[in-house]
C-alpha positions as CSV (number, residue, x, y, z in Angstrom):
1,X,0.7,-3.0,13.3
2,X,-2.9,-1.4,13.2
3,X,-3.8,-3.0,10.0
4,X,-3.6,-6.5,11.0
5,X,-6.2,-6.1,13.7
6,X,-8.5,-3.8,11.4
7,X,-8.4,-0.8,12.5
8,X,-7.6,1.4,9.3
9,X,-8.5,4.6,10.0
10,X,-5.8,4.2,12.7
11,X,-3.5,2.2,9.7
12,X,-2.8,5.0,7.6
13,X,-1.1,7.3,10.3
14,X,1.1,5.1,10.5
15,X,2.2,4.1,7.0
16,X,1.8,8.0,5.9
17,X,4.2,8.5,7.9
18,X,5.8,5.1,6.6
19,X,6.5,6.1,3.1
20,X,7.5,9.7,3.8
21,X,10.1,7.9,5.6
22,X,11.0,6.1,2.4
23,X,9.1,7.3,-0.4
24,X,10.5,4.0,-2.0
25,X,8.5,1.8,0.7
26,X,6.3,-0.5,-1.9
27,X,4.6,-2.9,1.1
28,X,3.7,0.5,3.0
29,X,2.0,1.6,-0.3
30,X,0.2,-1.9,-1.3
31,X,-1.2,-1.7,2.4
32,X,-2.5,2.1,1.9
33,X,-4.2,0.7,-0.8
34,X,-5.9,-2.0,1.0
35,X,-7.0,0.0,4.0
36,X,-8.6,2.7,1.6
37,X,-10.4,-0.5,-0.7
38,X,-11.2,-0.9,2.6
39,X,-13.3,2.5,3.9
40,X,-14.6,2.8,0.7
41,X,-12.3,5.6,-0.9
42,X,-12.0,4.5,-4.6
43,X,-9.6,7.4,-5.2
44,X,-7.2,6.8,-2.8
45,X,-7.0,3.4,-3.4
46,X,-6.0,3.6,-6.6
47,X,-3.2,6.7,-6.3
48,X,-1.6,4.1,-3.7
49,X,-2.1,1.0,-5.9
50,X,-0.1,3.0,-8.6
51,X,2.3,3.9,-6.7
52,X,3.2,0.2,-5.5
53,X,2.6,-0.9,-9.2
54,X,5.6,2.3,-10.1
55,X,7.8,0.8,-7.5
56,X,7.0,-2.8,-7.9
57,X,10.4,-4.0,-10.1
58,X,12.6,-2.1,-7.2
59,X,14.0,-3.3,-3.8
60,X,10.8,-5.7,-3.8
61,X,10.9,-9.8,-3.4
62,X,9.5,-12.2,-5.8
63,X,6.5,-12.6,-3.7
64,X,5.6,-8.8,-3.3
65,X,6.0,-8.2,-7.3
66,X,3.5,-10.6,-7.8
67,X,1.0,-9.0,-5.4
68,X,1.5,-5.9,-7.1
69,X,1.1,-7.0,-10.1
70,X,-2.3,-9.3,-9.4
71,X,-3.6,-6.8,-7.1
72,X,-4.0,-3.9,-10.6
73,X,-5.1,-6.4,-12.5
């Protein structure tokens, strides 16, 4: 994935498509938040982080739930 190779701008397209296909895709919102942090866009990071936090108790593993909670704090 682009995100893992440090290609933050390129990753946005794929991650936004992922949440378009599955609006409850927790990990995609979390990764989008990280991408926007890396790009210095605090507002977009905050919005995606908030969406991930809303989804944290649904269809996620215990580790993902933990990461969502830690990222918000």
